[in-house]
N, CA, C and O atoms as CSV, one atom per row, in Angstrom:
chain,resi,resn,atom,element,x,y,z
A,1,MET,N,N,103.116,120.174,89.000
A,1,MET,CA,C,104.258,120.121,88.110
A,1,MET,C,C,103.922,121.075,86.894
A,1,MET,O,O,102.809,121.093,86.368
A,2,ARG,N,N,104.897,121.802,86.529
A,2,ARG,CA,C,104.774,122.673,85.382
A,2,ARG,C,C,105.323,121.984,84.073
A,2,ARG,O,O,106.327,121.272,84.092
A,3,CYS,N,N,104.626,122.234,82.994
A,3,CYS,CA,C,105.009,121.657,81.691
A,3,CYS,C,C,106.317,122.206,81.248
A,3,CYS,O,O,106.453,123.426,81.146
A,4,PRO,N,N,107.342,121.343,80.963
A,4,PRO,CA,C,108.642,121.789,80.460
A,4,PRO,C,C,108.530,122.427,79.082
A,4,PRO,O,O,109.407,123.201,78.698
A,5,GLU,N,N,107.450,122.116,78.308
A,5,GLU,CA,C,107.297,122.614,76.978
A,5,GLU,C,C,106.718,124.077,76.986
A,5,GLU,O,O,107.256,124.959,76.317
A,6,CYS,N,N,105.654,124.301,77.727
A,6,CYS,CA,C,104.947,125.589,77.646
A,6,CYS,C,C,104.900,126.286,78.962
A,6,CYS,O,O,104.549,127.466,78.953
A,7,GLY,N,N,105.208,125.717,80.093
A,7,GLY,CA,C,105.228,126.341,81.384
A,7,GLY,C,C,103.881,126.354,82.164
A,7,GLY,O,O,103.776,126.905,83.259
A,8,ARG,N,N,102.899,125.739,81.560
A,8,ARG,CA,C,101.543,125.729,82.171
A,8,ARG,C,C,101.531,124.539,83.235
A,8,ARG,O,O,102.302,123.582,83.161
A,9,GLU,N,N,100.615,124.695,84.185
A,9,GLU,CA,C,100.419,123.637,85.258
A,9,GLU,C,C,99.917,122.403,84.522
A,9,GLU,O,O,99.080,122.482,83.622
A,10,MET,N,N,100.448,121.281,84.930
A,10,MET,CA,C,99.980,119.992,84.343
A,10,MET,C,C,99.053,119.287,85.362
A,10,MET,O,O,99.158,119.475,86.573
A,11,ARG,N,N,98.180,118.499,84.824
A,11,ARG,CA,C,97.253,117.786,85.666
A,11,ARG,C,C,97.732,116.278,85.782
A,11,ARG,O,O,98.298,115.696,84.857
A,12,LEU,N,N,97.457,115.723,86.971
A,12,LEU,CA,C,97.851,114.374,87.201
A,12,LEU,C,C,96.710,113.403,86.890
A,12,LEU,O,O,95.597,113.620,87.369
A,13,SER,N,N,96.933,112.359,86.121
A,13,SER,CA,C,95.869,111.393,85.872
A,13,SER,C,C,96.413,109.975,85.918
A,13,SER,O,O,97.622,109.766,85.821
A,14,LYS,N,N,95.530,109.006,86.066
A,14,LYS,CA,C,95.937,107.591,86.061
A,14,LYS,C,C,95.817,107.060,84.675
A,14,LYS,O,O,94.894,107.399,83.934
A,15,GLU,N,N,96.744,106.233,84.333
A,15,GLU,CA,C,96.788,105.568,83.014
A,15,GLU,C,C,96.932,104.121,83.284
A,15,GLU,O,O,97.625,103.709,84.215
A,16,GLU,N,N,96.238,103.294,82.421
A,16,GLU,CA,C,96.468,101.814,82.483
A,16,GLU,C,C,96.852,101.292,81.191
A,16,GLU,O,O,96.392,101.805,80.171
A,17,SER,N,N,97.672,100.297,81.144
A,17,SER,CA,C,98.060,99.603,79.953
A,17,SER,C,C,98.212,98.159,80.228
A,17,SER,O,O,98.450,97.736,81.359
A,18,ILE,N,N,98.068,97.370,79.142
A,18,ILE,CA,C,98.310,95.965,79.240
A,18,ILE,C,C,99.627,95.678,78.633
A,18,ILE,O,O,99.912,96.048,77.494
A,19,GLU,N,N,100.486,94.970,79.455
A,19,GLU,CA,C,101.856,94.597,79.051
A,19,GLU,C,C,102.069,93.119,79.105
A,19,GLU,O,O,101.267,92.418,79.721
A,20,SER,N,N,103.080,92.618,78.510
A,20,SER,CA,C,103.487,91.210,78.543
A,20,SER,C,C,104.535,91.085,79.623
A,20,SER,O,O,105.508,91.837,79.677
A,21,PHE,N,N,104.293,90.071,80.515
A,21,PHE,CA,C,105.306,89.773,81.585
A,21,PHE,C,C,105.380,88.295,81.807
A,21,PHE,O,O,104.415,87.671,82.249
A,22,LYS,N,N,106.562,87.714,81.491
A,22,LYS,CA,C,106.760,86.296,81.735
A,22,LYS,C,C,105.680,85.425,81.056
A,22,LYS,O,O,105.208,84.427,81.600
A,23,GLY,N,N,105.334,85.846,79.884
A,23,GLY,CA,C,104.390,85.056,79.030
A,23,GLY,C,C,102.945,85.354,79.331
A,23,GLY,O,O,102.073,84.739,78.716
A,24,SER,N,N,102.629,86.268,80.246
A,24,SER,CA,C,101.227,86.551,80.606
A,24,SER,C,C,100.961,88.006,80.365
A,24,SER,O,O,101.901,88.800,80.310
A,25,GLN,N,N,99.707,88.388,80.219
A,25,GLN,CA,C,99.332,89.791,80.033
A,25,GLN,C,C,98.964,90.309,81.421
A,25,GLN,O,O,98.174,89.693,82.138
A,26,VAL,N,N,99.561,91.477,81.796
A,26,VAL,CA,C,99.355,92.099,83.037
A,26,VAL,C,C,98.893,93.516,82.798
A,26,VAL,O,O,99.221,94.144,81.792
A,27,ARG,N,N,98.088,94.020,83.794
A,27,ARG,CA,C,97.535,95.378,83.696
A,27,ARG,C,C,98.431,96.274,84.649
A,27,ARG,O,O,98.569,96.009,85.843
A,28,LEU,N,N,98.990,97.287,84.061
A,28,LEU,CA,C,99.745,98.309,84.825
A,28,LEU,C,C,98.847,99.552,85.079
A,28,LEU,O,O,98.060,99.944,84.217
A,29,SER,N,N,98.974,100.115,86.195
A,29,SER,CA,C,98.239,101.358,86.512
A,29,SER,C,C,99.281,102.280,87.064
A,29,SER,O,O,99.922,101.962,88.066
A,30,TYR,N,N,99.481,103.498,86.390
A,30,TYR,CA,C,100.522,104.422,86.790
A,30,TYR,C,C,100.085,105.856,86.539
A,30,TYR,O,O,99.111,106.098,85.827
A,31,ASP,N,N,100.800,106.799,87.117
A,31,ASP,CA,C,100.446,108.208,86.987
A,31,ASP,C,C,101.097,108.827,85.707
A,31,ASP,O,O,102.219,108.512,85.310
A,32,VAL,N,N,100.292,109.723,85.113
A,32,VAL,CA,C,100.802,110.477,83.937
A,32,VAL,C,C,100.485,111.946,84.168
A,32,VAL,O,O,99.368,112.263,84.577
A,33,TYR,N,N,101.397,112.829,83.930
A,33,TYR,CA,C,101.172,114.253,83.976
A,33,TYR,C,C,100.875,114.715,82.568
A,33,TYR,O,O,101.649,114.481,81.640
A,34,ARG,N,N,99.709,115.391,82.422
A,34,ARG,CA,C,99.274,115.895,81.089
A,34,ARG,C,C,99.102,117.415,81.104
A,34,ARG,O,O,98.622,118.014,82.066
A,35,CYS,N,N,99.521,117.996,79.990
A,35,CYS,CA,C,99.391,119.459,79.824
A,35,CYS,C,C,98.196,119.731,78.850
A,35,CYS,O,O,98.208,119.335,77.685
A,36,ASP,N,N,97.196,120.411,79.388
A,36,ASP,CA,C,96.066,120.724,78.512
A,36,ASP,C,C,96.397,121.820,77.555
A,36,ASP,O,O,95.709,121.969,76.545
A,37,GLY,N,N,97.444,122.620,77.826
A,37,GLY,CA,C,97.890,123.671,76.977
A,37,GLY,C,C,98.464,123.243,75.661
A,37,GLY,O,O,97.988,123.639,74.598
A,38,CYS,N,N,99.501,122.423,75.737
A,38,CYS,CA,C,100.261,122.021,74.492
A,38,CYS,C,C,100.056,120.528,74.177
A,38,CYS,O,O,100.460,120.067,73.109
A,39,GLY,N,N,99.433,119.770,75.096
A,39,GLY,CA,C,99.185,118.333,74.805
A,39,GLY,C,C,100.300,117.388,75.223
A,39,GLY,O,O,100.198,116.179,75.014
A,40,SER,N,N,101.383,117.933,75.822
A,40,SER,CA,C,102.463,117.001,76.270
A,40,SER,C,C,102.004,116.120,77.364
A,40,SER,O,O,101.078,116.450,78.106
A,41,SER,N,N,102.646,114.994,77.473
A,41,SER,CA,C,102.367,114.092,78.580
A,41,SER,C,C,103.674,113.401,79.029
A,41,SER,O,O,104.519,113.079,78.194
A,42,TYR,N,N,103.840,113.172,80.371
A,42,TYR,CA,C,105.016,112.587,80.930
A,42,TYR,C,C,104.550,111.579,81.911
A,42,TYR,O,O,103.673,111.825,82.739
A,43,VAL,N,N,105.169,110.410,81.797
A,43,VAL,CA,C,104.875,109.308,82.721
A,43,VAL,C,C,105.705,109.554,84.004
A,43,VAL,O,O,106.884,109.900,83.935
A,44,ASP,N,N,105.086,109.375,85.122
A,44,ASP,CA,C,105.752,109.462,86.453
A,44,ASP,C,C,106.542,108.179,86.653
A,44,ASP,O,O,105.960,107.132,86.935
A,45,ALA,N,N,107.869,108.248,86.509
A,45,ALA,CA,C,108.735,107.072,86.570
A,45,ALA,C,C,108.598,106.273,87.921
A,45,ALA,O,O,108.595,105.042,87.948
A,46,ARG,N,N,108.493,107.021,88.973
A,46,ARG,CA,C,108.358,106.323,90.280
A,46,ARG,C,C,107.085,105.515,90.296
A,46,ARG,O,O,107.090,104.366,90.738
A,47,SER,N,N,105.966,106.102,89.814
A,47,SER,CA,C,104.723,105.368,89.809
A,47,SER,C,C,104.792,104.121,88.908
A,47,SER,O,O,104.251,103.068,89.245
A,48,LEU,N,N,105.465,104.263,87.766
A,48,LEU,CA,C,105.616,103.102,86.859
A,48,LEU,C,C,106.507,101.985,87.484
A,48,LEU,O,O,106.229,100.794,87.343
A,49,ASP,N,N,107.563,102.415,88.164
A,49,ASP,CA,C,108.421,101.460,88.888
A,49,ASP,C,C,107.607,100.688,89.935
A,49,ASP,O,O,107.704,99.465,90.038
A,50,GLU,N,N,106.820,101.416,90.693
A,50,GLU,CA,C,106.003,100.795,91.712
A,50,GLU,C,C,104.966,99.815,91.103
A,50,GLU,O,O,104.731,98.757,91.687
A,51,ALA,N,N,104.351,100.130,89.968
A,51,ALA,CA,C,103.486,99.288,89.334
A,51,ALA,C,C,104.182,97.976,88.892
A,51,ALA,O,O,103.625,96.896,89.083
A,52,TRP,N,N,105.376,98.063,88.312
A,52,TRP,CA,C,106.091,96.927,87.932
A,52,TRP,C,C,106.523,96.041,89.172
A,52,TRP,O,O,106.519,94.812,89.105
A,53,LYS,N,N,106.880,96.705,90.254
A,53,LYS,CA,C,107.238,96.018,91.474
A,53,LYS,C,C,106.053,95.217,91.966
A,53,LYS,O,O,106.237,94.079,92.398
A,54,LYS,N,N,104.850,95.755,91.921
A,54,LYS,CA,C,103.644,95.025,92.325
A,54,LYS,C,C,103.466,93.778,91.447
A,54,LYS,O,O,103.136,92.699,91.939
A,55,ILE,N,N,103.686,93.945,90.164
A,55,ILE,CA,C,103.568,92.797,89.275
A,55,ILE,C,C,104.601,91.710,89.615
A,55,ILE,O,O,104.294,90.519,89.672
A,56,TRP,N,N,105.855,92.184,89.841
A,56,TRP,CA,C,106.887,91.226,90.171
A,56,TRP,C,C,106.646,90.488,91.524
A,56,TRP,O,O,106.853,89.280,91.641
A,57,ASP,N,N,106.193,91.283,92.547
A,57,ASP,CA,C,105.904,90.721,93.857
A,57,ASP,C,C,104.808,89.687,93.709
A,57,ASP,O,O,104.963,88.603,94.272
A,58,ASN,N,N,103.714,89.921,93.003
A,58,ASN,CA,C,102.696,89.006,92.810
A,58,ASN,C,C,103.175,87.776,92.070
A,58,ASN,O,O,102.728,86.676,92.397
A,59,TYR,N,N,104.027,87.893,91.126
A,59,TYR,CA,C,104.591,86.830,90.363
A,59,TYR,C,C,105.383,85.888,91.331
A,59,TYR,O,O,105.212,84.669,91.302
A,60,GLU,N,N,106.261,86.503,92.196
A,60,GLU,CA,C,107.026,85.750,93.135
A,60,GLU,C,C,106.103,84.970,94.097
A,60,GLU,O,O,106.364,83.798,94.368
A,61,LYS,N,N,105.031,85.599,94.617
A,61,LYS,CA,C,104.100,84.968,95.503
A,61,LYS,C,C,103.421,83.830,94.829
A,61,LYS,O,O,103.337,82.740,95.394
A,62,THR,N,N,102.934,84.040,93.650
A,62,THR,CA,C,102.152,83.050,92.863
A,62,THR,C,C,103.028,81.777,92.583
A,62,THR,O,O,102.560,80.639,92.636
A,63,ASN,N,N,104.313,82.054,92.288
A,63,ASN,CA,C,105.214,80.948,91.875
A,63,ASN,C,C,106.124,80.477,92.997
A,63,ASN,O,O,107.078,79.745,92.731
A,64,CYS,N,N,105.871,80.861,94.223
A,64,CYS,CA,C,106.637,80.476,95.382
A,64,CYS,C,C,108.186,80.726,95.209
A,64,CYS,O,O,109.038,79.897,95.530
A,65,ILE,N,N,108.446,81.943,94.674
A,65,ILE,CA,C,109.828,82.367,94.550
A,65,ILE,C,C,110.212,83.187,95.762
A,65,ILE,O,O,109.550,84.193,96.019
A,66,PRO,N,N,111.210,82.841,96.508
A,66,PRO,CA,C,111.541,83.673,97.659
A,66,PRO,C,C,112.096,85.072,97.274
A,66,PRO,O,O,112.823,85.238,96.295
A,67,SER,N,N,111.719,86.028,98.079
A,67,SER,CA,C,112.169,87.382,97.822
A,67,SER,C,C,113.628,87.450,98.258
A,67,SER,O,O,114.126,86.561,98.949
A,68,PRO,N,N,114.307,88.525,97.841
A,68,PRO,CA,C,115.726,88.723,98.318
A,68,PRO,C,C,115.793,88.807,99.825
A,68,PRO,O,O,116.759,88.324,100.415
A,69,ALA,N,N,114.796,89.407,100.478
A,69,ALA,CA,C,114.822,89.534,101.956
A,69,ALA,C,C,114.690,88.139,102.533
A,69,ALA,O,O,115.391,87.828,103.495
A,70,ASP,N,N,113.806,87.256,101.987
A,70,ASP,CA,C,113.656,85.884,102.465
A,70,ASP,C,C,114.930,85.157,102.294
A,70,ASP,O,O,115.324,84.462,103.230
A,71,LEU,N,N,115.613,85.236,101.211
A,71,LEU,CA,C,116.894,84.564,101.025
A,71,LEU,C,C,117.934,85.049,101.945
A,71,LEU,O,O,118.719,84.237,102.433
A,72,ARG,N,N,118.011,86.341,102.233
A,72,ARG,CA,C,118.952,86.928,103.169
A,72,ARG,C,C,118.700,86.335,104.610
A,72,ARG,O,O,119.643,85.948,105.301
A,73,ARG,N,N,117.457,86.282,105.010
A,73,ARG,CA,C,117.084,85.787,106.341
A,73,ARG,C,C,117.485,84.291,106.403
A,73,ARG,O,O,117.995,83.854,107.434
A,74,ALA,N,N,117.277,83.521,105.364
A,74,ALA,CA,C,117.581,82.105,105.354
A,74,ALA,C,C,119.072,81.905,105.486
A,74,ALA,O,O,119.543,81.031,106.213
A,75,ARG,N,N,119.836,82.772,104.734
A,75,ARG,CA,C,121.331,82.654,104.826
A,75,ARG,C,C,121.842,82.999,106.308
A,75,ARG,O,O,122.725,82.349,106.868
A,76,GLU,N,N,121.211,84.051,106.852
A,76,GLU,CA,C,121.645,84.491,108.145
A,76,GLU,C,C,121.321,83.392,109.199
A,76,GLU,O,O,122.132,83.139,110.089
A,77,ASN,N,N,120.132,82.740,109.095
A,77,ASN,CA,C,119.711,81.666,110.021
A,77,ASN,C,C,120.659,80.497,109.851
A,77,ASN,O,O,121.079,79.884,110.832
A,78,ARG,N,N,120.996,80.187,108.614
A,78,ARG,CA,C,121.824,79.109,108.265
A,78,ARG,C,C,123.275,79.241,108.925
A,78,ARG,O,O,123.831,78.319,109.522
A,79,SER,N,N,123.807,80.513,108.733
A,79,SER,CA,C,125.141,80.771,109.290
A,79,SER,C,C,125.135,80.741,110.801
A,79,SER,O,O,126.105,80.299,111.418
A,80,GLU,N,N,124.082,81.195,111.393
A,80,GLU,CA,C,123.994,81.134,112.854
A,80,GLU,C,C,123.957,79.709,113.406
A,80,GLU,O,O,124.560,79.422,114.440
A,81,SER,N,N,123.218,78.787,112.684
A,81,SER,CA,C,123.129,77.440,113.123
A,81,SER,C,C,124.427,76.725,112.856
A,81,SER,O,O,124.742,75.802,113.607
A,82,LEU,N,N,125.195,77.062,111.872
A,82,LEU,CA,C,126.493,76.440,111.579
A,82,LEU,C,C,127.576,76.955,112.611
A,82,LEU,O,O,128.436,76.192,113.051
A,83,CYS,N,N,127.501,78.194,112.950
A,83,CYS,CA,C,128.530,78.742,113.858
A,83,CYS,C,C,128.147,78.644,115.321
A,83,CYS,O,O,129.003,78.814,116.190
A,84,GLY,N,N,126.888,78.374,115.616
A,84,GLY,CA,C,126.426,78.383,117.026
A,84,GLY,C,C,126.335,77.046,117.618
A,84,GLY,O,O,125.964,76.911,118.784
């Protein structure tokens, strides 16, 4: 990826931060593009979204919260048993 500020090639690095989620501290790990030329940095949004998704999935599992896919399957099975 080229730096939008100076046009130089940017290097990809991993960044970690501690964030608050549902009253707990969680560690996020995501990609950041850094320019050694001008010092600009840009967070990779897809990587950050994936990091938050992992946090949410772990929260669902830990707290026995059904995922949207689980709820959909349960509704489909229920409608089959009512109609069948």
